[in-house]
N, CA, C and O of each residue as an XYZ file, in Angstrom:
472
protein
N      18.077     -4.035     -1.622
C      17.289     -4.196     -0.417
C      16.582     -5.551     -0.471
O      15.867     -5.836     -1.432
N      16.770     -6.364      0.524
C      16.157     -7.689      0.535
C      14.699     -7.574      0.968
O      14.328     -6.668      1.715
N      13.888     -8.501      0.492
C      12.459     -8.511      0.799
C      12.231     -9.016      2.217
O      12.936     -9.904      2.697
N      11.249     -8.443      2.868
C      10.861     -8.862      4.211
C       9.781     -9.927      4.048
O       8.809     -9.717      3.324
N       9.944    -11.069      4.716
C       8.984    -12.159      4.578
C       7.938    -12.175      5.682
O       6.951    -12.901      5.569
N       8.121    -11.402      6.740
C       7.098    -11.214      7.759
C       6.130    -10.179      7.187
O       6.472     -9.000      7.084
N       4.929    -10.612      6.815
C       4.014     -9.721      6.098
C       3.534     -8.551      6.957
O       3.279     -7.466      6.434
N       3.411     -8.759      8.254
C       3.051     -7.631      9.127
C       4.136     -6.563      9.072
O       3.840     -5.373      8.966
N       5.384     -6.988      9.145
C       6.500     -6.035      9.093
C       6.607     -5.408      7.706
O       6.874     -4.213      7.575
N       6.400     -6.203      6.694
C       6.507     -5.696      5.315
C       5.429     -4.647      5.036
O       5.709     -3.627      4.406
N       4.208     -4.886      5.495
C       3.152     -3.897      5.278
C       3.406     -2.630      6.107
O       3.090     -1.524      5.669
N       3.974     -2.798      7.296
C       4.359     -1.634      8.101
C       5.421     -0.810      7.377
O       5.319      0.415      7.303
N       6.434     -1.479      6.846
C       7.515     -0.793      6.141
C       6.988     -0.059      4.917
O       7.430      1.048      4.611
N       6.040     -0.678      4.218
C       5.435     -0.023      3.057
C       4.723      1.264      3.482
O       4.904      2.311      2.860
N       3.916      1.184      4.540
C       3.194      2.364      5.018
C       4.174      3.460      5.448
O       3.947      4.638      5.170
N       5.242      3.084      6.111
C       6.261      4.050      6.532
C       6.940      4.683      5.313
O       7.116      5.900      5.258
N       7.318      3.858      4.344
C       7.966      4.371      3.130
C       7.059      5.335      2.381
O       7.530      6.339      1.846
N       5.758      5.039      2.338
C       4.805      5.938      1.670
C       4.772      7.277      2.385
O       4.773      8.327      1.742
N       4.744      7.248      3.704
C       4.716      8.504      4.459
C       5.968      9.345      4.220
O       5.887     10.563      4.064
N       7.103      8.697      4.194
C       8.359      9.425      3.938
C       8.386      9.971      2.519
O       8.898     11.066      2.286
N       7.839      9.218      1.569
C       7.754      9.659      0.173
C       6.849     10.891      0.046
O       7.217     11.866     -0.609
N       5.688     10.847      0.661
C       4.716     11.939      0.565
C       5.302     13.232      1.136
O       5.026     14.319      0.629
N       6.105     13.110      2.181
C       6.725     14.299      2.775
C       7.656     15.015      1.802
O       7.872     16.221      1.920
N       8.210     14.272      0.836
C       9.170     14.850     -0.116
C       8.511     15.453     -1.359
O       9.183     16.094     -2.167
N       7.207     15.252     -1.514
C       6.541     15.737     -2.718
C       6.471     17.261     -2.746
O       6.391     17.900     -1.697
N       6.500     17.844     -3.944
C       6.314     19.296     -4.058
C       4.954     19.698     -3.460
O       3.982     18.949     -3.551
N       4.902     20.866     -2.861
C       3.670     21.324     -2.224
C       2.690     21.803     -3.303
O       2.954     22.763     -4.027
N       1.552     21.103     -3.387
C       0.461     21.502     -4.279
C      -0.830     20.912     -3.722
O      -0.800     19.993     -2.904
N      -1.946     21.440     -4.166
C      -3.234     20.947     -3.675
C      -3.415     19.479     -4.039
O      -3.843     18.684     -3.201
N      -3.096     19.108     -5.279
C      -3.299     17.714     -5.690
C      -2.361     16.777     -4.932
O      -2.780     15.694     -4.523
N      -1.105     17.167     -4.737
C      -0.190     16.312     -3.967
C      -0.654     16.177     -2.522
O      -0.517     15.113     -1.918
N      -1.197     17.247     -1.972
C      -1.696     17.198     -0.595
C      -2.863     16.218     -0.494
O      -2.870     15.339      0.368
N      -3.849     16.374     -1.377
C      -5.039     15.523     -1.326
C      -4.721     14.074     -1.685
O      -5.156     13.155     -0.991
N      -3.967     13.861     -2.761
C      -3.608     12.494     -3.156
C      -2.685     11.866     -2.118
O      -2.765     10.666     -1.851
N      -1.814     12.678     -1.537
C      -0.916     12.199     -0.491
C      -1.687     11.713      0.726
O      -1.355     10.676      1.300
N      -2.728     12.467      1.128
C      -3.567     12.037      2.253
C      -4.213     10.691      1.950
O      -4.273      9.818      2.816
N      -4.695     10.523      0.724
C      -5.376      9.284      0.346
C      -4.420      8.092      0.367
O      -4.760      7.027      0.883
N      -3.226      8.274     -0.195
C      -2.280      7.144     -0.240
C      -1.733      6.826      1.147
O      -1.416      5.672      1.437
N      -1.621      7.828      1.999
C      -1.206      7.563      3.377
C      -2.254      6.686      4.063
O      -1.910      5.735      4.763
N      -3.527      7.006      3.861
C      -4.606      6.216      4.473
C      -4.638      4.789      3.931
O      -4.678      3.827      4.697
N      -4.622      4.662      2.603
C      -4.744      3.322      2.020
C      -3.523      2.461      2.325
O      -3.660      1.262      2.565
N      -2.334      3.055      2.319
C      -1.119      2.266      2.588
C      -1.108      1.753      4.024
O      -0.686      0.623      4.269
N      -1.561      2.556      4.965
C      -1.618      2.119      6.356
C      -2.699      1.085      6.594
O      -2.570      0.223      7.463
N      -3.755      1.178      5.823
C      -4.877      0.257      5.972
C      -4.535     -1.167      5.527
O      -5.145     -2.129      5.993
N      -3.563     -1.296      4.630
C      -3.143     -2.636      4.196
C      -2.682     -3.439      5.414
O      -3.183     -4.533      5.675
N      -1.733     -2.888      6.143
C      -1.184     -3.577      7.308
C      -2.169     -3.680      8.457
O      -2.230     -4.708      9.133
N      -2.940     -2.623      8.686
C      -3.900     -2.646      9.791
C      -4.923     -3.766      9.591
O      -5.260     -4.479     10.537
N      -5.410     -3.917      8.372
C      -6.385     -4.976      8.105
C      -5.744     -6.353      8.099
O      -6.383     -7.339      8.468
N      -4.487     -6.428      7.683
C      -3.788     -7.714      7.745
C      -3.613     -8.156      9.200
O      -3.789     -9.331      9.520
N      -3.271     -7.224     10.064
C      -3.149     -7.536     11.488
C      -4.504     -7.992     12.038
O      -4.582     -8.964     12.790
N      -5.570     -7.281     11.654
C      -6.925     -7.685     12.072
C      -7.243     -9.093     11.586
O      -7.856     -9.881     12.306
N      -6.823     -9.407     10.358
C      -7.067    -10.747      9.816
C      -6.371    -11.805     10.660
O      -6.923    -12.881     10.892
N      -5.167    -11.503     11.118
C      -4.423    -12.455     11.950
C      -5.059    -12.658     13.316
O      -4.818    -13.672     13.970
N      -5.870    -11.702     13.749
C      -6.584    -11.796     15.031
C      -8.042    -12.144     14.778
O      -8.933    -11.720     15.514
N      -8.268    -12.911     13.743
C      -9.602    -13.209     13.231
C     -10.565    -13.740     14.296
O     -10.179    -14.377     15.276
N     -11.824    -13.444     14.046
C     -12.897    -13.949     14.895
C     -13.487    -15.229     14.314
O     -14.323    -15.884     14.937
N     -13.045    -15.567     13.130
C     -13.523    -16.767     12.447
C     -13.045    -16.732     11.007
O     -12.423    -15.762     10.575
N     -13.334    -17.785     10.271
C     -12.875    -17.898      8.877
C     -13.459    -16.791      7.991
O     -12.772    -16.247      7.126
N     -14.729    -16.468      8.217
C     -15.395    -15.421      7.434
C     -14.727    -14.057      7.676
O     -14.507    -13.293      6.736
N     -14.411    -13.766      8.926
C     -13.746    -12.516      9.289
C     -12.346    -12.445      8.678
O     -11.925    -11.395      8.194
N     -11.636    -13.562      8.704
C     -10.292    -13.628      8.110
C     -10.339    -13.240      6.635
O      -9.579    -12.378      6.192
N     -11.226    -13.872      5.882
C     -11.341    -13.590      4.447
C     -11.762    -12.140      4.197
O     -11.249    -11.484      3.291
N     -12.691    -11.653      5.003
C     -13.165    -10.277      4.863
C     -12.018     -9.285      5.048
O     -11.845     -8.374      4.238
N     -11.237     -9.460      6.110
C     -10.121     -8.545      6.400
C      -9.030     -8.634      5.331
O      -8.440     -7.622      4.954
N      -8.769     -9.832      4.852
C      -7.768     -9.994      3.790
C      -8.231     -9.328      2.501
O      -7.423     -8.747      1.776
N      -9.524     -9.410      2.212
C     -10.053     -8.742      1.008
C      -9.925     -7.221      1.118
O      -9.587     -6.545      0.146
N     -10.199     -6.696      2.306
C     -10.039     -5.253      2.517
C      -8.576     -4.865      2.344
O      -8.266     -3.871      1.688
N      -7.689     -5.642      2.925
C      -6.258     -5.371      2.811
C      -5.826     -5.360      1.345
O      -5.078     -4.483      0.913
N      -6.305     -6.343      0.592
C      -5.977     -6.412     -0.840
C      -6.552     -5.212     -1.590
O      -5.891     -4.651     -2.463
N      -7.772     -4.821     -1.256
C      -8.410     -3.657     -1.877
C      -7.607     -2.384     -1.606
O      -7.450     -1.540     -2.489
N      -7.108     -2.256     -0.394
C      -6.319     -1.073     -0.025
C      -4.980     -1.045     -0.767
O      -4.471      0.026     -1.096
N      -4.419     -2.212     -1.026
C      -3.181     -2.267     -1.819
C      -3.453     -1.774     -3.236
O      -2.667     -1.017     -3.805
N      -4.567     -2.212     -3.792
C      -4.950     -1.772     -5.142
C      -5.206     -0.262     -5.160
O      -4.822      0.429     -6.103
N      -5.849      0.232     -4.121
C      -6.114      1.666     -4.020
C      -4.807      2.454     -3.884
O      -4.677      3.539     -4.449
N      -3.860      1.920     -3.151
C      -2.554      2.588     -3.010
C      -1.885      2.750     -4.370
O      -1.291      3.790     -4.653
N      -1.982      1.725     -5.208
C      -1.421      1.808     -6.561
C      -2.079      2.949     -7.327
O      -1.405      3.712     -8.018
N      -3.377      3.058     -7.203
C      -4.131      4.112     -7.887
C      -3.622      5.505     -7.498
O      -3.331      6.329     -8.365
N      -3.518      5.759     -6.186
C      -3.084      7.076     -5.724
C      -1.630      7.351     -6.102
O      -1.288      8.470     -6.485
N      -0.782      6.344     -5.995
C       0.627      6.533     -6.388
C       0.744      6.817     -7.880
O       1.581      7.613     -8.304
N      -0.094      6.167     -8.668
C      -0.086      6.411    -10.119
C      -0.515      7.846    -10.419
O       0.081      8.507    -11.269
N      -1.536      8.326     -9.732
C      -1.960      9.719     -9.915
C      -0.831     10.683     -9.550
O      -0.549     11.631    -10.284
N      -0.194     10.433     -8.417
C       0.917     11.291     -7.984
C       2.025     11.275     -9.023
O       2.588     12.320     -9.348
N       2.341     10.097     -9.547
C       3.382      9.976    -10.566
C       3.053     10.821    -11.788
O       3.910     11.549    -12.288
N       1.820     10.728    -12.271
C       1.449     11.426    -13.497
C       1.243     12.921    -13.314
O       1.467     13.692    -14.247
N       0.824     13.341    -12.137
C       0.694     14.779    -11.856
C       2.077     15.427    -11.758
O       2.251     16.592    -12.115
N       3.050     14.667    -11.274
C       4.405     15.181    -11.068
C       5.371     14.628    -12.116
O       6.523     14.323    -11.809
N       4.899     14.504    -13.337
C       5.658     13.855    -14.409
C       7.030     14.510    -14.631
O       7.976     13.832    -15.033
N       7.144     15.791    -14.378
C       8.421     16.496    -14.582
C       9.341     16.436    -13.363
O      10.493     16.863    -13.436
N       8.845     15.915    -12.253
C       9.629     15.821    -11.020
C      10.401     14.502    -11.016
O       9.924     13.492    -10.497
N      11.584     14.524    -11.594
C      12.378     13.299    -11.716
C      12.980     12.851    -10.386
O      13.388     11.696    -10.261
N      13.044     13.736     -9.390
C      13.680     13.385     -8.119
C      12.901     12.317     -7.349
O      13.495     11.564     -6.577
N      11.596     12.239     -7.542
C      10.772     11.286     -6.795
C      10.236     10.142     -7.654
O       9.561      9.252     -7.137
N      10.523     10.151     -8.944
C       9.938      9.193     -9.875
C      10.310      7.747     -9.552
O       9.437      6.879     -9.535
N      11.579      7.477     -9.296
C      12.015      6.095     -9.020
C      11.424      5.562     -7.727
O      11.037      4.396     -7.649
N      11.352      6.426     -6.702
C      10.748      6.004     -5.430
C       9.263      5.718     -5.622
O       8.734      4.756     -5.065
N       8.603      6.545     -6.400
C       7.185      6.336     -6.686
C       6.972      4.985     -7.377
O       6.079      4.228     -6.997
N       7.778      4.688     -8.373
C       7.653      3.421     -9.098
C       7.956      2.235     -8.192
O       7.301      1.197     -8.287
N       8.939      2.380     -7.319
C       9.267      1.307     -6.371
C       8.092      1.042     -5.443
O       7.761     -0.110     -5.165
N       7.461      2.111     -4.963
C       6.310      1.959     -4.075
C       5.121      1.336     -4.805
O       4.407      0.507     -4.239
N       4.912      1.730     -6.047
C       3.838      1.118     -6.835
C       4.086     -0.375     -7.008
O       3.158     -1.177     -6.911
N       5.323     -0.744     -7.261
C       5.671     -2.152     -7.419
C       5.473     -2.928     -6.116
O       4.992     -4.061     -6.130
N       5.840     -2.325     -5.009
C       5.655     -2.988     -3.721
C       4.165     -3.176     -3.428
O       3.760     -4.232     -2.942
N       3.353     -2.167     -3.719
C       1.908     -2.304     -3.515
C       1.351     -3.421     -4.391
O       0.487     -4.181     -3.954
N       1.838     -3.522     -5.612
C       1.409     -4.592     -6.514
C       1.804     -5.960     -5.958
O       1.009     -6.899     -5.988
N       3.027     -6.071     -5.454
C       3.477     -7.330     -4.859
C       2.637     -7.694     -3.633
O       2.272     -8.856     -3.455
N       2.333     -6.712     -2.796
C       1.496     -6.973     -1.626
C       0.112     -7.454     -2.052
O      -0.440     -8.375     -1.450
N      -0.448     -6.831     -3.089
C      -1.753     -7.253     -3.598
C      -1.707     -8.700     -4.077
O      -2.621     -9.479     -3.809
N      -0.637     -9.053     -4.785
C      -0.494    -10.422     -5.289
C      -0.345    -11.422     -4.143
O      -0.916    -12.511     -4.193
N       0.410    -11.063     -3.123
C       0.594    -11.938     -1.957
C      -0.753    -12.156     -1.267
O      -1.114    -13.283     -0.929
N      -1.483    -11.075     -1.067
C      -2.790    -11.179     -0.409
C      -3.768    -11.995     -1.243
O      -4.569    -12.753     -0.695
N      -3.711    -11.849     -2.557
C      -4.548    -12.661     -3.449
C      -4.197    -14.136     -3.333
O      -5.084    -14.990     -3.305
N      -2.905    -14.435     -3.267
C      -2.475    -15.827     -3.143
C      -2.956    -16.431     -1.818
O      -3.375    -17.587     -1.778
N      -2.895    -15.661     -0.753
C      -3.384    -16.130      0.542
C      -4.885    -16.429      0.459
O      -5.356    -17.468      0.923
N      -5.620    -15.493     -0.144
C      -7.064    -15.687     -0.285
C      -7.393    -16.896     -1.143
O      -8.327    -17.637     -0.837
N      -6.643    -17.102     -2.204
C      -6.883    -18.256     -3.078
C      -6.641    -19.575     -2.352
O      -7.326    -20.564     -2.612
N      -5.671    -19.591     -1.444
C      -5.397    -20.815     -0.683
C      -6.499    -21.105      0.343
O      -6.688    -22.250      0.752
N      -7.212    -20.070      0.747
C      -8.266    -20.233      1.744
C      -9.578    -20.726      1.141
O     -10.469    -21.147      1.879
N      -9.714    -20.683     -0.164
C     -10.974    -21.081     -0.828
C     -11.215    -22.550     -0.760
O     -12.225    -23.034     -1.270
């Protein structure tokens, strides 16, 4: 699968992939609660990035990008919890790791953007 270079589209695809992943998880209280959290944080990455692109000023741009980066980091956290709670569920393990890697890449991209703005 080739990488998407339009960051708005890439963050949308990540949020969509997370939602499809969460739907496949075994039904349990922890998967339900952690799934809700990762759905929120994954969607917030793109939503805040879009807000950053519609900035009201330089300060607003940096603020929205920082939130987006924070949400990417939070997505990694929730995906890691899901991975470790479902350690015996090999059917979803590779998808979980792929999503964690994508969240990490998004965080790095957002960090690089912020560093260029300093």
